[in-house]
N, C-alpha and C positions, 0 to 999 in steps of 0.2 A: 559571760556569756560569748559562746564561740563563735567567731564572726565567720558569716558563711560564704563557701567557695565561689569564686566567676564560674556559672555556666559553661560547659566546653561546649562546642560547635562540633557539631553532627558530622563523623566520618573523617574529624579532623584530629590527627595524635597532635601531643602537643614536642613544644621540637624539646623540653627538658623536662625530664621527669619529677612527680612533686617529689622532695624529701623525704624520708624516711623516718627521718628523725629531726627533733629539731635540736639547735645549736645551741652554745652558750652564748646569750647577748653580748657581753663583753669580751667574746674574741675566747680561743684557747689559754690552758694556764700555763705562766712563765715555768720555766723548770727550775725548780730543788736548789736551796743552796746548796753546794755542797759540804761545806763543811757542817752547817746544822740541820740538812733536808727539812730548812722553810722555804715556801717560797719566795720567788726572788720579790713578789710585789706585797707579800708581806713585811717582808724586810725594809721594803721603801714605806711601807705605811705607818710601820711604827718608828723608823729614823723620823718621820715627819708627825709623828705623833698622832696621824689622824686614823688609826687603824679603829674600826668598827669590831671587827670580829664578826661581824656576818655577810652570810655568806654571799657568795658572790650571783647575782640576779636578781640577788632582795630588790624588793621597794626600800626607799630613802626613809630612816627612822624604824623600820622592823627591827624587831629582838633580833638577839645571834641566835642563829639556829634555826631560825625560819625557814621553812621552804620558799621557795620563788613562788614571784608571781603569775601564776599561769595566764593570765589575760594578757601579760605582755610578750609572752612566749608562742601563744598562739595567735596574735595579729604578727607577730614577726613570719611566721609559718604563713597566714592568708596573705602577706604582702610579696614572701616570694612564689605562692602561685600566681599571683595576678603577677608578677613580673614574668612569672615561665609560660603565663597564658597569653601575654601580648607579644612575644618575641616568639612565643607558635604562630600567632597572628600577621605578626610582621611577614615571616617566614614565607606565611601559606599564599599570603597576595603576592609577595614578590616571588614568587615561582609561577606563581597562576597568571599573570601581570608579563611574565617575562613569555610563559609559552605564545600567548595571545599575540605580544610584540613580532612575534618570530612568523606570523598569519601573512602573508604576501596577496593574497584575495579575499573576496568580501565573503565568498562562501565556507573558505577555509575558518573568519573570523569569527562567523553565525556558530559556526560545530562549536567552536574551542567555547564560544560565551556561554552556550548550554551546559556544555560539559563542567567546565567549570563553577557555573549557577547551580548547578545538580546537587558539586560538591559543600557548597559553601550552604547552601540551605537545607540538606538531608536528603535530597527527592529523587527519585530516579529515571524519571520523564521529565519533557517539555518542549516547547516549540518557543521559536521566535518570530515576530511576524516584522518583516520591514515595510515599512509605506511612509517614506519621508511626507514629512506637510509642506514639503514644497509643490509637489503634484510633480516633480521631474523624473520619480522614480530611480530604481527600479522598485519595485512590489514583489517580493519571495515569501513564502512560508518554506522556516526548516525546522526539522523534527530529532526532538532525541529520544531514540526508544519505542517511535510511532511513525508508523508509513505510512503511505502516501492513503489509503482508505482509512484508518482511523484518522488524520486529520480532517479529511472529507466531512466523517461522523462528525466533530467539531463542529466545521462549520455549517451543519448544517441548525443549530441552536441558534434561537434567533439572537442579532448583532447585538441587541442593547443587552444581554443577560449574561453575554461573555465578559470575564474581568477585563482581557485584555484590549479587546476592541471596543470596549467603554472608553478605555485609557485610549487609545486612538484615535476613538471621534469625539474627546474633549468632552464626555459628557459626565455631570455629578454624580458622586456615589450614590448608589441610594441610600437611605439608613434604614437602618432594623433597627425595632423596638424604641428606644429612648437614645438611643446615639445618633444626632445631627448633627456631628462636626465636623464643619465643611472648611475651617481656615487651617494655614499649616502647622502642621503637629512635629512634637518633637521626636527626635527619632528612638529616642529610649519611652515613651509615653508605653505605656500598659497595654495590650491592645486586650480586645475583647474576648471574650472564651467562644469558645463552638455554639453556634447562632447566630453568631455574629459578622461582622466584617471588621479586620482590624486595615481602618487606614495607614498608610504612612507617609513619608517625607512628600511634601508635594514643590514641584523642580516648574517656577514661571517662566516658562518662557513665549519666543514668539508667538510656537502655536498653541499657548494656552496652558491652564495647570496639568501635569501631569500628575495625577494619584497611585501610590500602591494599594494596591487593593490584594486581602488574603479572603481565603472565603475556607476557614476552616474545617469544616462538617457540612458538606452538600447532601448526602443522605439526608442527615436530621436538619438543615436548614429548610423551612416550610416555606420562608418566603421566597425561594429562587424558581426560577422558572424551573416547570413539569419537564420540558424535553431536556436541559442540562442536566437533570438528576437523571433521566433517562441514558441521556447519553454516557454520562460518568459512571454510572452503572456497568455498562454495557462495557466500556473500556477502563474497567477496574481501576481507576480512582475516585477520591475520598476528599481530597482536598486539594486547593490550589493554590499558588501565589504570584500574582502579577506584578511586573515593574516598569514604569518607561524608560526609554533609551531616550534620553535628550543632551545635544550640542551645539553650541554654536557653528557656522551661522545658517543649519537650518532650523535647529529646536527638535521637533521632535521628529526621530529618524525611525520610530517602532518601537515594540513592546515585547518581552519574553514574561511566557509564563511555566513556573514549573507545577507538577502535579505528584501528589503525596496517594500511595497504594492508600495507608492508612488517615485518618483524618487527624491533624496534624497542622501545626502553621510555626513557621521558624522563630524562633527566640530573638529578645532586643540585640543579643550581642550578633545572631545573624544578618538581621534586618541589616546592621552598621556595617560589618562585614561586605555584606554585597553589594550596598549602597555604594560606600567605596572602590570597590571593585569595577562596578557596570562607569561609575563618572569616569576611570580611566576608558574603559572598554568601550564608553558612545563616543569620547575623542578619537580614540582609535578607531572607529565603524566610521565616522566622518571623514575622515582622511581618506580609507579604501572606498567608501562613496562617491569623492569627489574625482579620485583614481579612475574607477570604475565606468561612472560618467565618460570622462574622456576618452577614454579607450574606447568606451563605444561608439562615443564622435567621431575618432578617428577610423574607427574601423566600418560606419557609415558612408563614410565620406569616401570611403578604399574602395568600399563595395559598387560605388555608383559609379566610378571609375575605371572600375576594370567591367568586362563583359558580363554580362547579366547571364545570358547564355553563346553556348557555344555553334558555331553557322554549319550548317549540311550541306555538304559539299559531296556530290558525285565522284565515286571510287575511293572517297576517305571517310573514315570515324577516328573524331575527335573524342581525346579526356582529358581531365583537369584534375589534377590537389593542389589547393591553396590552403596557409596556412599562415595569419598573419601573426606575428613579436606580441608581447605584451605592451611596447614602447610606440607599436607601428613603423613600421619600417618600408622601405622602397620599392622591393621586388615586386615586380608586374610581369605579365604574359597578356599575348595577344593572340585572335587569329583571325585574320581577314578576307571575307571574300573579295576576290578580283577580277576585273574583267574577263570575258571570256573564259569562265571557269577556273580559273585557276584560283591558287589559292597563297596567304599569306603569312608564316606564325614567326611570334617572335618574343623572347624573353628578356627581361634586361631587370635593373638594379641599379640606384641612385644612391648614393652614399649620405648617411644623415637618419635619421629617424624623427618620429613625431609627425605631426603635420603638416609640417615644411619641408620634409619627404616625401609627405603621401599630395602634397599638393605639386612639388616639381615633377616627382612621378606621373602624374597627370596630365600637365603640359608636354612631358618628354612623348606619353603615350599618345596623345594626340596629332602631335609634329610628327611623331613618325608613322600613322596613318593616311597622314595626308602624304607624305613622300613616297608612301608606298601605293597610294593609287596614281600617283603620276608616272613614276618607275621604278614599280615591283618588281620588274625582271631583273635589274643589275642592283642588288644588294649593298655593293659596295658602296653606289651613288647614293642609295639611301642612306647610309651610315654616315656617309662622307655630309652631307645638307646638314643630318641631326648633328653631327660633331661641330659645324659653321656655327647653327644655332645655339648649341649648349654654350657653345664659346662667348657670343658675343652678349646674349641672353641674360648666362648667370655662371660666371668666371669662376667663381669659388665653388665651382660644385662638378665633380666629377659621374662621369655614369658606364655600365657597363651594358652590352649589346649585345646580341645575334637574330638577325633577319635570314628566314629562309622560303624562295620562291620556288615553289610547287605548279609546273605547268599541269593545262588541263587533261583530265584523265582520256586514255588512249578512247580512241572509236570515235573523237572529234573532230573537224575538220582539218586540224594538223596532225594528224597521227602519221606516224610513220606505217606504209605498208610493206609486206616481206613479197618476193617473187608470187605470185601466183592468187595475190589480193588480198592475202589472210593479215590482219592488222595484229601487232607486236604487243603483245601484254603488258609487258616489260618495256616500252617503250618513255615510260613519265620517268622526265630530268627534274632535277630537287637542284637549284644552285644557292647556296649561305655563303654569309661572310659574319666574322665575329668580328666584336672591339673590348676585347679583356673581358670574353666569357669562358665558363666551360664549355668544350668540347660535346658536342650533342654523342648520342649514343644511340646507334642503330641494332634490332633486335630481331633475327630471324628463326626458321629451321636451323638452319645451314651456318649463320653467322652470329656473335653477338662482341663487337667492334665500337670501340668510338672512333668517329669520323675526323680525318686528320685536316685539323685548319691550322691557317699557317698563323703563329704567336704574334700577338699584338697588343697596343696598348691600350686603355679605357679611351673612354671619348672625354674630350676637355684636359688629358694630359699631357699634349704634343701642340705644339704650332701648327700640325696639320696631322692629321688623320688618315691613310690610307692603309690597306691591305688588301691581298687577293683574295677573289672569292673562291669556292670548291665547290665542282657539282661532284653530284652521285647519282645513281642510280637505282635507285628502292626498288625490289623485284616485288610483286604478288605476294600477300602474306606477311613482309615486313613492316617492322613497327619503328619508329621517328621518336627519340625521346629529346626531350629540352626540358633545362632545368637549372634552378640557381644553385649559387653556392651554400645557401644556407641548408640545403638537403645535405650537401658534404658535412658544414661545419656542426651540424646536431648529433650526428654522430660520435662525438667528442676525440676524434682520431687525428692524425696528421693526414694532409691533404694524399699522399701518395696513396698511405691506406684507404682513405674514405674513397679513392678513386678503383681501388680494386675490390672496395668492398660494394661500392655499387656495379661494376661491372659483374660481379657473382651474383648478385642479385637479380639481375636483369638475364642472367644465363642459367638461374635454378626456376624460371617462368614455368610451370607446368604447362608439355604442349598443347593439351585443351584448353586453356586458357588464352594461349599467345596470340589469338584470330578476336581477342575482347579484349579493347584499348583500357576501358575498365578494368577488368580483371589483374591488368598488367602494371597498371601503377596501385591499385591495391596491394598487388604485392608486393610491390615494391618500398612502398612505405611500409608494411610489415616489417620487412625483412630489415628495412635502413633503420627505423626508427620505433624500435620495440615498445617507447612509452608511446607512442603513439603520436597526430599530427599535431594536436593541439596543447603541444607540451608548456604548461604556463610556466615551469622552472626555464625553457630556454628563448632568447631571444630573437632569436635569428627567424625570419624569415623564410617559407618554402615555398619554391613553384614546380611541379611538376606535369609537363604536357606531353602528351603522345601523340602519337595521329599513325591510326594504323591506313596501312594503302590494302584495299582490298584487290584480290587475286582475279 
């Protein structure tokens, strides 16, 4: 009897084609003896006296001239097919897990999980629900071939009727007919046909049992919730296959479900491949989940340490754009209202990344605010005190900073008066000092130029820091741009070319937008960073602070 061929996985081509013909099980014939024309193996048989004259491949004891045993040849062909299938499966799993390993964010990994799982089970659509059992989040739903509206329709089905929801809630599988199996099942156990559920392997973890659930014929299974059949008919799917995602130390992290357009269910081989793949995927998702939580905690800490909103100062309008790298850096900014209507502006950067750098940034910014309130009119004194504090309290860390002090707006008690008692609208003075930080840029209708600041070392690099201050008088309608070096580094160009690019971006701001600081910073970010401000591929923080002086 011919051995049955192993079923192939839907949508996956075998790496090695099945042989078109069988081969002699004893290998190729030896070359004939040139003297007599007799094959060499026949000669050896004659010399040993063991020649039987039976054809090669014949069963032992068969008569001379008998045909080879067909069952042996078919068995060898079946083994070859099985080996080819195993090689194909291993190659497929290697490719899919390699693609998954290249994902760097939780969202990318969830999309790749859905795509790979759909290829393995032969489905076209699906969704994955991330809901960690420890309750620490995040909770999200990602769809493959399903829009937000379609996912919303599925979520209108009662939760107890959704297969993936039953997995997430740890509910026992609803038995249908005589199928009351609730214990652990082997992966190769035959699943019931249409009209029943196909329980898969269970992963008993900290979050409770996780059970695979197949619904091979949603329209034909009368025991299902009517709302589920209604939604399935509306969205055009007729079967589903749901699996859990479980990994230590969290336990259950979520569940994935794939949807078939026609009544169907995965074969035992497909379920086995999906089980192998999701075991690896669940571990990868757990690692990305921990990384995501760490990043969110750092971002939350950072947001709490930065201004919640920019102050409203008469005569000045402010705008800021800020982005944190995936590991959390130490770039910061501040806009501080000072006595008598003055304003202090600051940007800076602390060496390092991660929570320690964020904490150091918070301490440095809080210290600068205190020094600015006491002696803000002298930026050199502010930075000198800040450098001394940094050297005494954190000697292993360095930082860059730039602080600018703007006088009260014209028309105040100290406003300069022109002959005839007219107040000079351009009497605002701005004093600034920098410690190893990038020079600010001033933008207006008549000029676009970098402010010439003296070259100075970062804070904490020298035994005693000091640098002269610079005074400028921005005219009404001009904008002062303060920024971190991350804006330049994200361009991927050398610093001199990055500075040129920033100057060109500022000069290209449309004249109609130059009186709106929000439009100015948006234009510069779009021009400098075409990939966007929140680029996950870059580890650089970005700060861009604009101060527009009204006319």
